[in-house]
C-alpha positions in Angstrom: -13.0 35.2 37.6 -11.7 34.6 34.1 -11.6 30.5 33.2 -8.6 28.9 31.2 -8.5 28.3 27.4 -8.8 24.7 27.6 -6.1 22.5 25.9 -6.9 20.6 23.3 -5.4 16.4 24.3 -2.6 15.2 21.9 -5.3 13.3 19.8 -7.6 15.4 19.0 -4.8 17.6 17.3 -4.4 16.6 13.7 -0.9 16.4 11.8 -0.6 19.1 8.9 2.4 17.2 7.6 1.4 14.9 4.3 0.8 10.7 5.0 3.7 9.3 3.4 4.2 5.3 2.3 7.5 6.6 2.2 7.7 7.6 6.0 7.0 4.3 7.9 9.1 1.5 9.0 10.0 -0.5 6.0 8.1 -4.1 7.8 10.2 -7.0 8.6 10.7 -9.7 6.5 8.6 -11.9 8.9 6.1 -9.7 8.8 4.3 -10.6 5.1 4.0 -13.9 3.8 4.3 -12.4 -0.4 6.3 -13.5 -2.6 6.9 -10.1 -4.1 9.3 -7.5 -3.1 9.5 -3.3 -3.3 9.6 -2.7 -6.9 7.9 -5.6 -8.3 6.1 -4.6 -11.6 2.5 -7.0 -11.5 -0.5 -6.9 -12.4 -4.0 -6.7 -10.8 -7.2 -8.8 -11.6 -9.6 -8.9 -9.1 -12.5 -11.4 -10.3 -14.3 -9.4 -13.2 -12.7 -6.4 -13.0 -10.3 -4.9 -16.0 -6.4 -5.3 -15.1 -4.7 -2.4 -13.8 -1.2 -2.9 -14.2 1.4 -1.5 -11.0 5.1 -1.5 -9.0 5.4 -1.9 -5.4 5.8 0.6 -3.0 5.5 -1.6 0.1 4.9 -5.1 2.2 2.5 -5.0 5.2 1.0 -7.8 6.5 -1.9 -10.1 5.7 -1.1 -10.6 2.3 -1.7 -6.4 1.8 0.4 -4.5 -0.3 0.8 -0.7 -1.3 0.6 -0.3 -5.3 1.7 2.5 -7.4 -1.0 2.5 -10.1 -1.6 5.2 -12.8 -4.2 6.7 -10.9 -2.2 6.9 -7.8 -0.5 5.3 -4.9 -3.4 2.2 -3.2 -3.8 -1.6 -1.1 -4.2 -4.4 -3.0 -4.3 -7.5 -1.7 -0.7 -10.0 -3.2 -3.7 -12.7 -3.6 -5.4 -10.4 -6.3 -1.8 -9.4 -8.6 0.3 -11.9 -10.1 4.3 -10.6 -10.8 4.1 -9.0 -14.8 6.2 -11.3 -16.5 4.4 -14.5 -14.8 1.2 -13.0 -16.7 2.6 -11.7 -20.2 4.4 -15.4 -20.8 0.6 -16.5 -19.9 -0.8 -14.2 -22.8 1.6 -15.2 -25.3 
C-alpha cells in the first residue's frame, strides 16, 4: 500500500516574492511617535560612528524608521537621526 505524499503546512512554504517596504500597509499616525515624515532627508549618527545621510521611506512603532541610505534600505531609530537642515545649521 502506497502512502500519499504529505503536503507542506502553509507556514513552511517560503514566498519567492521580494520583500519590500513599499508593499506594507502604511502605519496610522498614532502608531509612531517620530517627528519625521516619509520623504524627509535625514542625518544619522549613532555614538562615535561616522554620519550617514538618507531619506525616510517608512515609519514604524517604537521610534523605528526605514531609511534609504546609499548602501541600501535599512532600519534606524529616530533618536539617532536629525533633519538634514537642522544638522546643516548646526555645523555652519
